[in-house]
VMD Tcl script that builds the backbone (N, CA, C; Angstrom):
set m [mol new atoms 504]
animate dup $m
set s [atomselect $m all]
$s set {name element resname resid chain x y z} {
  {N N UNK 1 A 12.267 18.806 -19.345}
  {CA C UNK 1 A 11.631 18.025 -20.442}
  {C C UNK 1 A 12.456 16.687 -20.580}
  {N N UNK 2 A 11.983 15.878 -21.426}
  {CA C UNK 2 A 12.557 14.560 -21.592}
  {C C UNK 2 A 13.747 14.625 -22.575}
  {N N UNK 3 A 14.730 13.866 -22.358}
  {CA C UNK 3 A 15.942 13.731 -23.295}
  {C C UNK 3 A 15.711 12.502 -24.126}
  {N N UNK 4 A 15.889 12.548 -25.386}
  {CA C UNK 4 A 15.655 11.436 -26.286}
  {C C UNK 4 A 16.979 10.910 -26.852}
  {N N UNK 5 A 17.074 9.585 -26.909}
  {CA C UNK 5 A 18.274 9.033 -27.587}
  {C C UNK 5 A 17.996 9.168 -29.093}
  {N N UNK 6 A 18.985 9.821 -29.797}
  {CA C UNK 6 A 18.702 10.171 -31.141}
  {C C UNK 6 A 19.652 9.374 -32.053}
  {N N UNK 7 A 20.838 9.085 -31.676}
  {CA C UNK 7 A 21.685 8.332 -32.657}
  {C C UNK 7 A 22.555 7.407 -31.830}
  {N N UNK 8 A 22.630 6.175 -32.271}
  {CA C UNK 8 A 23.374 5.194 -31.539}
  {C C UNK 8 A 24.441 4.581 -32.488}
  {N N UNK 9 A 25.691 4.446 -32.069}
  {CA C UNK 9 A 26.698 3.960 -32.970}
  {C C UNK 9 A 26.382 2.407 -33.348}
  {N N UNK 10 A 25.453 1.842 -32.669}
  {CA C UNK 10 A 25.127 0.460 -33.045}
  {C C UNK 10 A 24.508 0.388 -34.489}
  {N N UNK 11 A 23.915 1.484 -34.919}
  {CA C UNK 11 A 23.294 1.471 -36.247}
  {C C UNK 11 A 24.357 1.215 -37.338}
  {N N UNK 12 A 25.485 1.781 -37.213}
  {CA C UNK 12 A 26.599 1.587 -38.147}
  {C C UNK 12 A 27.428 0.381 -37.686}
  {N N UNK 13 A 27.605 0.238 -36.410}
  {CA C UNK 13 A 28.501 -0.809 -35.894}
  {C C UNK 13 A 28.007 -2.209 -36.310}
  {N N UNK 14 A 26.656 -2.342 -36.367}
  {CA C UNK 14 A 26.069 -3.657 -36.681}
  {C C UNK 14 A 26.393 -4.080 -38.095}
  {N N UNK 15 A 26.746 -3.128 -38.945}
  {CA C UNK 15 A 27.002 -3.447 -40.329}
  {C C UNK 15 A 28.521 -3.262 -40.604}
  {N N UNK 16 A 29.349 -3.182 -39.605}
  {CA C UNK 16 A 30.803 -2.975 -39.871}
  {C C UNK 16 A 31.433 -4.315 -40.261}
  {N N UNK 17 A 32.587 -4.296 -40.819}
  {CA C UNK 17 A 33.284 -5.524 -41.159}
  {C C UNK 17 A 33.595 -6.370 -39.953}
  {N N UNK 18 A 33.663 -7.665 -40.079}
  {CA C UNK 18 A 33.856 -8.514 -38.948}
  {C C UNK 18 A 35.136 -8.215 -38.113}
  {N N UNK 19 A 36.144 -7.675 -38.750}
  {CA C UNK 19 A 37.461 -7.452 -37.971}
  {C C UNK 19 A 37.515 -6.077 -37.431}
  {N N UNK 20 A 36.446 -5.281 -37.585}
  {CA C UNK 20 A 36.485 -3.909 -37.009}
  {C C UNK 20 A 36.440 -3.933 -35.474}
  {N N UNK 21 A 37.088 -2.986 -34.873}
  {CA C UNK 21 A 37.106 -3.020 -33.332}
  {C C UNK 21 A 35.646 -2.898 -32.875}
  {N N UNK 22 A 35.306 -3.427 -31.714}
  {CA C UNK 22 A 33.996 -3.376 -31.154}
  {C C UNK 22 A 33.588 -1.865 -30.944}
  {N N UNK 23 A 32.362 -1.523 -31.271}
  {CA C UNK 23 A 31.963 -0.125 -31.076}
  {C C UNK 23 A 31.884 0.223 -29.637}
  {N N UNK 24 A 32.028 1.512 -29.295}
  {CA C UNK 24 A 31.884 1.863 -27.871}
  {C C UNK 24 A 30.430 1.639 -27.465}
  {N N UNK 25 A 30.191 1.270 -26.186}
  {CA C UNK 25 A 28.817 0.987 -25.737}
  {C C UNK 25 A 28.261 2.294 -25.219}
  {N N UNK 26 A 28.010 3.237 -26.149}
  {CA C UNK 26 A 27.386 4.416 -25.758}
  {C C UNK 26 A 26.434 4.849 -26.885}
  {N N UNK 27 A 25.460 5.722 -26.470}
  {CA C UNK 27 A 24.514 6.374 -27.397}
  {C C UNK 27 A 24.570 7.814 -27.181}
  {N N UNK 28 A 24.417 8.638 -28.296}
  {CA C UNK 28 A 24.377 10.064 -28.174}
  {C C UNK 28 A 22.934 10.420 -27.971}
  {N N UNK 29 A 22.700 11.398 -27.189}
  {CA C UNK 29 A 21.315 11.871 -26.897}
  {C C UNK 29 A 21.233 13.331 -27.461}
  {N N UNK 30 A 20.036 13.672 -27.893}
  {CA C UNK 30 A 19.739 14.975 -28.437}
  {C C UNK 30 A 19.674 15.992 -27.362}
  {N N UNK 31 A 19.719 17.221 -27.748}
  {CA C UNK 31 A 19.570 18.344 -26.793}
  {C C UNK 31 A 18.194 18.275 -26.169}
  {N N UNK 32 A 18.256 18.570 -24.854}
  {CA C UNK 32 A 16.942 18.677 -24.144}
  {C C UNK 32 A 16.373 20.087 -24.248}
  {N N UNK 33 A 15.046 20.244 -24.474}
  {CA C UNK 33 A 14.616 21.573 -24.565}
  {C C UNK 33 A 14.801 22.383 -23.405}
  {N N UNK 34 A 14.903 21.829 -22.197}
  {CA C UNK 34 A 15.079 22.610 -20.998}
  {C C UNK 34 A 16.565 23.145 -20.854}
  {N N UNK 35 A 17.440 22.232 -21.003}
  {CA C UNK 35 A 18.875 22.570 -20.715}
  {C C UNK 35 A 19.680 22.857 -22.075}
  {N N UNK 36 A 19.152 22.364 -23.168}
  {CA C UNK 36 A 19.911 22.559 -24.439}
  {C C UNK 36 A 21.273 21.919 -24.520}
  {N N UNK 37 A 21.430 20.786 -23.722}
  {CA C UNK 37 A 22.684 20.093 -23.732}
  {C C UNK 37 A 22.586 18.769 -24.426}
  {N N UNK 38 A 23.726 18.296 -24.945}
  {CA C UNK 38 A 23.813 16.973 -25.472}
  {C C UNK 38 A 24.834 16.169 -24.655}
  {N N UNK 39 A 24.862 14.836 -24.932}
  {CA C UNK 39 A 25.769 14.054 -24.153}
  {C C UNK 39 A 25.718 12.640 -24.688}
  {N N UNK 40 A 26.484 11.738 -23.998}
  {CA C UNK 40 A 26.506 10.373 -24.365}
  {C C UNK 40 A 26.066 9.594 -23.102}
  {N N UNK 41 A 25.429 8.419 -23.296}
  {CA C UNK 41 A 24.939 7.592 -22.249}
  {C C UNK 41 A 25.675 6.300 -22.350}
  {N N UNK 42 A 26.422 5.905 -21.353}
  {CA C UNK 42 A 27.005 4.492 -21.389}
  {C C UNK 42 A 25.928 3.509 -21.185}
  {N N UNK 43 A 26.146 2.349 -21.817}
  {CA C UNK 43 A 25.120 1.311 -21.756}
  {C C UNK 43 A 25.778 0.024 -21.230}
  {N N UNK 44 A 24.873 -0.751 -20.531}
  {CA C UNK 44 A 25.323 -2.111 -20.133}
  {C C UNK 44 A 25.464 -2.974 -21.362}
  {N N UNK 45 A 26.149 -4.090 -21.144}
  {CA C UNK 45 A 26.320 -5.000 -22.304}
  {C C UNK 45 A 24.924 -5.481 -22.791}
  {N N UNK 46 A 24.044 -5.787 -21.852}
  {CA C UNK 46 A 22.690 -6.238 -22.288}
  {C C UNK 46 A 21.945 -5.187 -23.031}
  {N N UNK 47 A 21.949 -3.949 -22.500}
  {CA C UNK 47 A 21.186 -2.896 -23.214}
  {C C UNK 47 A 21.835 -2.614 -24.546}
  {N N UNK 48 A 23.058 -2.651 -24.667}
  {CA C UNK 48 A 23.773 -2.442 -25.957}
  {C C UNK 48 A 23.384 -3.562 -26.933}
  {N N UNK 49 A 23.461 -4.739 -26.552}
  {CA C UNK 49 A 23.036 -5.871 -27.398}
  {C C UNK 49 A 21.563 -5.773 -27.834}
  {N N UNK 50 A 20.683 -5.399 -26.905}
  {CA C UNK 50 A 19.293 -5.277 -27.204}
  {C C UNK 50 A 19.074 -4.147 -28.270}
  {N N UNK 51 A 19.724 -3.016 -28.011}
  {CA C UNK 51 A 19.584 -1.858 -28.974}
  {C C UNK 51 A 20.200 -2.267 -30.344}
  {N N UNK 52 A 21.236 -2.985 -30.356}
  {CA C UNK 52 A 21.840 -3.433 -31.604}
  {C C UNK 52 A 20.838 -4.386 -32.391}
  {N N UNK 53 A 20.271 -5.242 -31.624}
  {CA C UNK 53 A 19.249 -6.127 -32.237}
  {C C UNK 53 A 18.051 -5.375 -32.809}
  {N N UNK 54 A 17.643 -4.324 -32.057}
  {CA C UNK 54 A 16.518 -3.501 -32.582}
  {C C UNK 54 A 16.928 -2.699 -33.777}
  {N N UNK 55 A 18.120 -2.173 -33.878}
  {CA C UNK 55 A 18.547 -1.504 -34.995}
  {C C UNK 55 A 18.686 -2.381 -36.279}
  {N N UNK 56 A 19.024 -3.623 -35.997}
  {CA C UNK 56 A 19.149 -4.584 -37.122}
  {C C UNK 56 A 17.756 -4.986 -37.695}
  {N N UNK 57 A 16.735 -4.942 -36.802}
  {CA C UNK 57 A 15.491 -5.507 -37.169}
  {C C UNK 57 A 14.349 -4.422 -37.503}
  {N N UNK 58 A 14.585 -3.205 -37.068}
  {CA C UNK 58 A 13.563 -2.209 -37.260}
  {C C UNK 58 A 13.432 -1.900 -38.738}
  {N N UNK 59 A 12.221 -1.433 -39.074}
  {CA C UNK 59 A 12.028 -1.088 -40.510}
  {C C UNK 59 A 12.799 0.170 -40.932}
  {N N UNK 60 A 13.049 0.407 -42.171}
  {CA C UNK 60 A 13.736 1.547 -42.565}
  {C C UNK 60 A 12.928 2.810 -42.257}
  {N N UNK 61 A 13.619 3.862 -41.834}
  {CA C UNK 61 A 13.014 5.118 -41.492}
  {C C UNK 61 A 13.700 6.312 -42.149}
  {N N UNK 62 A 13.038 7.383 -42.116}
  {CA C UNK 62 A 13.597 8.623 -42.738}
  {C C UNK 62 A 14.340 9.483 -41.638}
  {N N UNK 63 A 14.526 8.838 -40.463}
  {CA C UNK 63 A 15.180 9.593 -39.351}
  {C C UNK 63 A 16.217 8.735 -38.730}
  {N N UNK 64 A 17.247 9.354 -38.112}
  {CA C UNK 64 A 18.215 8.556 -37.336}
  {C C UNK 64 A 17.847 8.407 -35.921}
  {N N UNK 65 A 16.655 8.767 -35.538}
  {CA C UNK 65 A 16.160 8.583 -34.246}
  {C C UNK 65 A 16.076 7.072 -33.928}
  {N N UNK 66 A 16.604 6.663 -32.781}
  {CA C UNK 66 A 16.576 5.254 -32.437}
  {C C UNK 66 A 15.259 4.667 -32.249}
  {N N UNK 67 A 14.401 5.351 -31.465}
  {CA C UNK 67 A 13.040 4.873 -31.148}
  {C C UNK 67 A 12.104 5.536 -32.012}
  {N N UNK 68 A 11.383 4.755 -32.846}
  {CA C UNK 68 A 10.455 5.253 -33.813}
  {C C UNK 68 A 9.027 4.738 -33.602}
  {N N UNK 69 A 8.016 5.530 -34.024}
  {CA C UNK 69 A 6.693 5.090 -34.008}
  {C C UNK 69 A 6.514 4.220 -35.208}
  {N N UNK 70 A 6.055 3.014 -35.095}
  {CA C UNK 70 A 5.847 2.148 -36.210}
  {C C UNK 70 A 4.374 2.267 -36.662}
  {N N UNK 71 A 4.181 2.958 -37.762}
  {CA C UNK 71 A 2.851 3.139 -38.282}
  {C C UNK 71 A 2.294 1.821 -38.838}
  {N N UNK 72 A 1.034 1.531 -38.484}
  {CA C UNK 72 A 0.449 0.279 -38.841}
  {C C UNK 72 A 0.156 0.125 -40.335}
  {N N UNK 73 A -0.256 1.170 -41.014}
  {CA C UNK 73 A -0.690 1.145 -42.392}
  {C C UNK 73 A 0.206 1.983 -43.211}
  {N N UNK 74 A 1.407 2.227 -42.923}
  {CA C UNK 74 A 2.243 3.029 -43.664}
  {C C UNK 74 A 3.701 2.638 -43.493}
  {N N UNK 75 A 4.535 3.164 -44.331}
  {CA C UNK 75 A 5.967 2.941 -44.148}
  {C C UNK 75 A 6.642 4.179 -43.591}
  {N N UNK 76 A 5.876 5.232 -43.348}
  {CA C UNK 76 A 6.361 6.502 -42.881}
  {C C UNK 76 A 6.520 6.380 -41.361}
  {N N UNK 77 A 7.646 5.811 -40.902}
  {CA C UNK 77 A 7.940 5.648 -39.539}
  {C C UNK 77 A 8.739 6.895 -39.008}
  {N N UNK 78 A 8.200 7.576 -38.050}
  {CA C UNK 78 A 8.915 8.726 -37.557}
  {C C UNK 78 A 9.262 8.643 -36.058}
  {N N UNK 79 A 9.963 9.647 -35.525}
  {CA C UNK 79 A 10.288 9.636 -34.098}
  {C C UNK 79 A 9.019 9.475 -33.177}
  {N N UNK 80 A 9.289 8.809 -32.051}
  {CA C UNK 80 A 8.226 8.751 -31.078}
  {C C UNK 80 A 8.002 10.127 -30.469}
  {N N UNK 81 A 6.782 10.536 -30.244}
  {CA C UNK 81 A 6.457 11.844 -29.670}
  {C C UNK 81 A 6.648 11.714 -28.166}
  {N N UNK 82 A 6.821 12.809 -27.459}
  {CA C UNK 82 A 6.835 12.772 -25.993}
  {C C UNK 82 A 5.557 12.184 -25.392}
  {N N UNK 83 A 4.384 12.432 -26.008}
  {CA C UNK 83 A 3.141 11.829 -25.523}
  {C C UNK 83 A 3.168 10.323 -25.735}
  {N N UNK 84 A 3.708 9.812 -26.850}
  {CA C UNK 84 A 3.780 8.388 -27.144}
  {C C UNK 84 A 4.738 7.670 -26.069}
  {N N UNK 85 A 5.775 8.373 -25.790}
  {CA C UNK 85 A 6.780 7.785 -24.763}
  {C C UNK 85 A 6.018 7.768 -23.411}
  {N N UNK 86 A 5.395 8.818 -23.051}
  {CA C UNK 86 A 4.681 8.838 -21.804}
  {C C UNK 86 A 3.596 7.681 -21.739}
  {N N UNK 87 A 2.885 7.506 -22.825}
  {CA C UNK 87 A 1.858 6.387 -22.882}
  {C C UNK 87 A 2.483 5.075 -22.695}
  {N N UNK 88 A 3.650 4.807 -23.354}
  {CA C UNK 88 A 4.254 3.511 -23.180}
  {C C UNK 88 A 4.776 3.273 -21.763}
  {N N UNK 89 A 5.400 4.322 -21.187}
  {CA C UNK 89 A 5.834 4.233 -19.761}
  {C C UNK 89 A 4.651 4.012 -18.885}
  {N N UNK 90 A 3.590 4.797 -19.022}
  {CA C UNK 90 A 2.356 4.600 -18.206}
  {C C UNK 90 A 1.717 3.226 -18.279}
  {N N UNK 91 A 1.684 2.733 -19.525}
  {CA C UNK 91 A 1.100 1.349 -19.719}
  {C C UNK 91 A 1.852 0.328 -18.936}
  {N N UNK 92 A 3.223 0.392 -19.003}
  {CA C UNK 92 A 3.963 -0.609 -18.312}
  {C C UNK 92 A 4.013 -0.425 -16.787}
  {N N UNK 93 A 3.973 0.810 -16.370}
  {CA C UNK 93 A 3.928 1.113 -14.935}
  {C C UNK 93 A 2.646 0.601 -14.349}
  {N N UNK 94 A 1.510 0.904 -15.077}
  {CA C UNK 94 A 0.220 0.400 -14.657}
  {C C UNK 94 A 0.203 -1.101 -14.504}
  {N N UNK 95 A 0.783 -1.808 -15.534}
  {CA C UNK 95 A 0.796 -3.276 -15.515}
  {C C UNK 95 A 1.704 -3.732 -14.341}
  {N N UNK 96 A 2.627 -2.939 -13.932}
  {CA C UNK 96 A 3.541 -3.343 -12.766}
  {C C UNK 96 A 2.838 -3.054 -11.455}
  {N N UNK 97 A 1.675 -2.329 -11.509}
  {CA C UNK 97 A 0.998 -2.018 -10.287}
  {C C UNK 97 A 1.452 -0.720 -9.569}
  {N N UNK 98 A 2.211 0.080 -10.322}
  {CA C UNK 98 A 2.702 1.322 -9.650}
  {C C UNK 98 A 1.561 2.301 -9.527}
  {N N UNK 99 A 1.635 3.141 -8.502}
  {CA C UNK 99 A 0.610 4.194 -8.262}
  {C C UNK 99 A 0.618 5.197 -9.428}
  {N N UNK 100 A -0.461 5.937 -9.654}
  {CA C UNK 100 A -0.541 6.852 -10.709}
  {C C UNK 100 A 0.649 7.902 -10.735}
  {N N UNK 101 A 1.054 8.324 -9.559}
  {CA C UNK 101 A 2.091 9.403 -9.463}
  {C C UNK 101 A 3.440 8.838 -9.962}
  {N N UNK 102 A 3.612 7.514 -10.084}
  {CA C UNK 102 A 4.942 6.947 -10.514}
  {C C UNK 102 A 4.794 6.440 -11.922}
  {N N UNK 103 A 3.926 6.930 -12.744}
  {CA C UNK 103 A 3.729 6.419 -14.074}
  {C C UNK 103 A 4.166 7.398 -15.157}
  {N N UNK 104 A 5.144 8.284 -14.880}
  {CA C UNK 104 A 5.654 9.241 -15.807}
  {C C UNK 104 A 7.134 8.925 -16.222}
  {N N UNK 105 A 7.524 9.228 -17.395}
  {CA C UNK 105 A 8.912 8.956 -17.880}
  {C C UNK 105 A 9.957 9.540 -16.924}
  {N N UNK 106 A 9.700 10.703 -16.373}
  {CA C UNK 106 A 10.706 11.283 -15.510}
  {C C UNK 106 A 10.955 10.463 -14.234}
  {N N UNK 107 A 10.053 9.624 -13.824}
  {CA C UNK 107 A 10.288 8.771 -12.693}
  {C C UNK 107 A 11.518 7.839 -12.932}
  {N N UNK 108 A 11.714 7.546 -14.171}
  {CA C UNK 108 A 12.762 6.643 -14.527}
  {C C UNK 108 A 14.157 7.236 -14.233}
  {N N UNK 109 A 14.240 8.587 -14.270}
  {CA C UNK 109 A 15.503 9.260 -13.927}
  {C C UNK 109 A 15.801 9.101 -12.471}
  {N N UNK 110 A 14.688 9.267 -11.637}
  {CA C UNK 110 A 14.907 9.107 -10.217}
  {C C UNK 110 A 15.272 7.621 -9.918}
  {N N UNK 111 A 14.669 6.710 -10.532}
  {CA C UNK 111 A 14.933 5.280 -10.330}
  {C C UNK 111 A 16.315 4.987 -10.719}
  {N N UNK 112 A 16.796 5.553 -11.812}
  {CA C UNK 112 A 18.210 5.347 -12.344}
  {C C UNK 112 A 19.167 5.830 -11.217}
  {N N UNK 113 A 18.999 6.987 -10.701}
  {CA C UNK 113 A 19.896 7.616 -9.776}
  {C C UNK 113 A 19.845 6.780 -8.442}
  {N N UNK 114 A 18.679 6.425 -8.018}
  {CA C UNK 114 A 18.489 5.665 -6.729}
  {C C UNK 114 A 19.154 4.321 -6.859}
  {N N UNK 115 A 19.007 3.646 -7.971}
  {CA C UNK 115 A 19.575 2.341 -8.126}
  {C C UNK 115 A 21.073 2.320 -8.110}
  {N N UNK 116 A 21.671 3.382 -8.755}
  {CA C UNK 116 A 23.131 3.543 -8.763}
  {C C UNK 116 A 23.565 3.833 -7.301}
  {N N UNK 117 A 22.878 4.585 -6.570}
  {CA C UNK 117 A 23.226 4.874 -5.191}
  {C C UNK 117 A 23.102 3.598 -4.341}
  {N N UNK 118 A 22.104 2.750 -4.569}
  {CA C UNK 118 A 21.937 1.546 -3.800}
  {C C UNK 118 A 23.103 0.585 -4.050}
  {N N UNK 119 A 23.731 0.663 -5.190}
  {CA C UNK 119 A 24.909 -0.160 -5.582}
  {C C UNK 119 A 26.180 0.417 -4.986}
  {N N UNK 120 A 26.127 1.590 -4.326}
  {CA C UNK 120 A 27.364 2.177 -3.764}
  {C C UNK 120 A 28.090 3.135 -4.776}
  {N N UNK 121 A 27.449 3.466 -5.808}
  {CA C UNK 121 A 28.106 4.381 -6.802}
  {C C UNK 121 A 28.309 5.789 -6.157}
  {N N UNK 122 A 29.450 6.287 -6.331}
  {CA C UNK 122 A 29.781 7.643 -5.785}
  {C C UNK 122 A 28.869 8.716 -6.374}
  {N N UNK 123 A 28.406 9.641 -5.586}
  {CA C UNK 123 A 27.471 10.624 -6.011}
  {C C UNK 123 A 27.969 11.519 -7.231}
  {N N UNK 124 A 29.254 11.692 -7.269}
  {CA C UNK 124 A 29.871 12.439 -8.403}
  {C C UNK 124 A 29.702 11.678 -9.696}
  {N N UNK 125 A 29.762 10.367 -9.666}
  {CA C UNK 125 A 29.470 9.533 -10.890}
  {C C UNK 125 A 28.088 9.630 -11.191}
  {N N UNK 126 A 27.176 9.531 -10.252}
  {CA C UNK 126 A 25.707 9.597 -10.527}
  {C C UNK 126 A 25.369 10.936 -11.119}
  {N N UNK 127 A 25.969 11.973 -10.602}
  {CA C UNK 127 A 25.716 13.327 -11.141}
  {C C UNK 127 A 26.143 13.454 -12.548}
  {N N UNK 128 A 27.302 12.869 -12.889}
  {CA C UNK 128 A 27.745 12.861 -14.311}
  {C C UNK 128 A 26.843 12.065 -15.215}
  {N N UNK 129 A 26.440 10.844 -14.786}
  {CA C UNK 129 A 25.604 10.030 -15.588}
  {C C UNK 129 A 24.256 10.594 -15.786}
  {N N UNK 130 A 23.701 11.296 -14.794}
  {CA C UNK 130 A 22.404 12.002 -14.910}
  {C C UNK 130 A 22.450 13.275 -15.587}
  {N N UNK 131 A 23.708 13.775 -15.884}
  {CA C UNK 131 A 24.050 14.973 -16.594}
  {C C UNK 131 A 23.418 16.180 -15.730}
  {N N UNK 132 A 23.591 16.131 -14.491}
  {CA C UNK 132 A 23.183 17.262 -13.635}
  {C C UNK 132 A 24.396 18.199 -13.556}
  {N N UNK 133 A 24.195 19.485 -13.592}
  {CA C UNK 133 A 25.279 20.460 -13.368}
  {C C UNK 133 A 25.613 20.596 -11.903}
  {N N UNK 134 A 24.631 20.470 -11.061}
  {CA C UNK 134 A 24.780 20.769 -9.633}
  {C C UNK 134 A 24.489 19.468 -8.871}
  {N N UNK 135 A 25.420 19.136 -7.940}
  {CA C UNK 135 A 25.308 17.932 -7.141}
  {C C UNK 135 A 24.015 18.016 -6.250}
  {N N UNK 136 A 23.542 19.138 -5.953}
  {CA C UNK 136 A 22.323 19.227 -5.176}
  {C C UNK 136 A 21.073 18.687 -5.865}
  {N N UNK 137 A 21.136 18.848 -7.202}
  {CA C UNK 137 A 20.019 18.211 -8.012}
  {C C UNK 137 A 20.068 16.746 -7.909}
  {N N UNK 138 A 21.307 16.234 -8.026}
  {CA C UNK 138 A 21.427 14.735 -7.904}
  {C C UNK 138 A 20.930 14.275 -6.525}
  {N N UNK 139 A 21.262 15.009 -5.524}
  {CA C UNK 139 A 20.855 14.642 -4.123}
  {C C UNK 139 A 19.303 14.507 -4.073}
  {N N UNK 140 A 18.615 15.471 -4.865}
  {CA C UNK 140 A 17.099 15.356 -4.909}
  {C C UNK 140 A 16.613 14.117 -5.581}
  {N N UNK 141 A 17.430 13.667 -6.546}
  {CA C UNK 141 A 17.004 12.527 -7.343}
  {C C UNK 141 A 17.221 11.149 -6.661}
  {N N UNK 142 A 18.106 11.125 -5.726}
  {CA C UNK 142 A 18.421 9.914 -4.983}
  {C C UNK 142 A 17.509 9.783 -3.800}
  {N N UNK 143 A 16.712 8.748 -3.787}
  {CA C UNK 143 A 15.829 8.456 -2.696}
  {C C UNK 143 A 16.281 7.469 -1.751}
  {N N UNK 144 A 16.062 7.643 -0.462}
  {CA C UNK 144 A 16.542 6.720 0.563}
  {C C UNK 144 A 15.598 5.518 0.543}
  {N N UNK 145 A 16.149 4.309 0.570}
  {CA C UNK 145 A 15.363 3.129 0.569}
  {C C UNK 145 A 15.814 2.304 1.770}
  {N N UNK 146 A 14.936 1.357 2.134}
  {CA C UNK 146 A 15.233 0.518 3.211}
  {C C UNK 146 A 16.541 -0.243 2.950}
  {N N UNK 147 A 16.794 -0.659 1.742}
  {CA C UNK 147 A 17.954 -1.405 1.373}
  {C C UNK 147 A 19.245 -0.538 1.533}
  {N N UNK 148 A 19.203 0.647 1.169}
  {CA C UNK 148 A 20.342 1.566 1.295}
  {C C UNK 148 A 20.610 1.826 2.827}
  {N N UNK 149 A 19.513 2.018 3.652}
  {CA C UNK 149 A 19.689 2.217 5.024}
  {C C UNK 149 A 20.430 1.010 5.699}
  {N N UNK 150 A 19.881 -0.156 5.380}
  {CA C UNK 150 A 20.425 -1.420 5.922}
  {C C UNK 150 A 21.841 -1.648 5.559}
  {N N UNK 151 A 22.217 -1.432 4.295}
  {CA C UNK 151 A 23.536 -1.613 3.829}
  {C C UNK 151 A 24.529 -0.590 4.513}
  {N N UNK 152 A 24.054 0.615 4.683}
  {CA C UNK 152 A 24.888 1.599 5.334}
  {C C UNK 152 A 25.181 1.185 6.814}
  {N N UNK 153 A 24.164 0.711 7.474}
  {CA C UNK 153 A 24.473 0.304 8.846}
  {C C UNK 153 A 25.374 -0.979 8.870}
  {N N UNK 154 A 25.109 -1.891 7.975}
  {CA C UNK 154 A 25.971 -3.073 7.938}
  {C C UNK 154 A 27.392 -2.747 7.656}
  {N N UNK 155 A 27.682 -1.862 6.683}
  {CA C UNK 155 A 28.995 -1.408 6.406}
  {C C UNK 155 A 29.714 -0.654 7.532}
  {N N UNK 156 A 28.905 0.153 8.178}
  {CA C UNK 156 A 29.492 0.997 9.190}
  {C C UNK 156 A 29.865 0.220 10.544}
  {N N UNK 157 A 29.018 -0.783 10.846}
  {CA C UNK 157 A 29.158 -1.356 12.221}
  {C C UNK 157 A 29.497 -2.805 12.195}
  {N N UNK 158 A 29.753 -3.470 11.052}
  {CA C UNK 158 A 30.166 -4.886 11.107}
  {C C UNK 158 A 31.297 -5.082 10.070}
  {N N UNK 159 A 32.337 -5.682 10.468}
  {CA C UNK 159 A 33.389 -5.962 9.491}
  {C C UNK 159 A 33.149 -7.105 8.539}
  {N N UNK 160 A 32.210 -8.043 8.935}
  {CA C UNK 160 A 32.103 -9.296 8.183}
  {C C UNK 160 A 30.663 -9.561 7.858}
  {N N UNK 161 A 29.792 -8.637 7.728}
  {CA C UNK 161 A 28.452 -8.917 7.312}
  {C C UNK 161 A 27.395 -8.231 8.190}
  {N N UNK 162 A 26.159 -8.692 8.063}
  {CA C UNK 162 A 25.064 -8.070 8.866}
  {C C UNK 162 A 25.237 -8.248 10.333}
  {N N UNK 163 A 24.627 -7.399 11.054}
  {CA C UNK 163 A 24.694 -7.364 12.524}
  {C C UNK 163 A 24.134 -8.702 13.053}
  {N N UNK 164 A 24.862 -9.345 13.955}
  {CA C UNK 164 A 24.438 -10.648 14.466}
  {C C UNK 164 A 24.408 -10.526 16.064}
  {N N UNK 165 A 23.461 -11.278 16.615}
  {CA C UNK 165 A 23.440 -11.294 18.078}
  {C C UNK 165 A 24.639 -12.162 18.495}
  {N N UNK 166 A 25.297 -11.787 19.587}
  {CA C UNK 166 A 26.522 -12.498 20.009}
  {C C UNK 166 A 26.317 -14.003 20.440}
  {N N UNK 167 A 25.040 -14.343 20.783}
  {CA C UNK 167 A 24.735 -15.697 21.195}
  {C C UNK 167 A 24.416 -16.543 20.023}
  {N N UNK 168 A 24.363 -16.021 18.735}
  {CA C UNK 168 A 23.933 -16.906 17.671}
  {C C UNK 168 A 25.101 -17.279 16.799}
}
mol reanalyze $m
mol bondsrecalc $m
mol representation Tube
mol addrep $m
């Protein structure tokens, strides 16, 4: 099942005194129905800033859930449902021209792991970030791409960059 971000320190950090130390760039996620585990998710500086801006601007809610459904004719804003999240992901995936099979929220987990692998991130780090218990699960999430294959060959067989013909 899907894991949802439920509480982010940016909600309180945005209102802290000016001299307070900067908040950690992490968000806590709620337990997943499948695994029943909780954890924290490190964020990039850009993601952290964007989430902090959202927390500062979003309407008041009765929940500490970070992502809420904004009711058009009401002030009763509640957490996004799994179906609403799937609809949002599908809408943007469709607009990006992705095939139907790649329009589910879970695809983002595979993309996350593959992108980290493409950047040379150690598989143990990817496993920890994806919150997999078993490294074999992480291996199934990481997809081989043309970019990864080319970089592997370049690193293995050339000390100074891509393979070059000796006459050039």
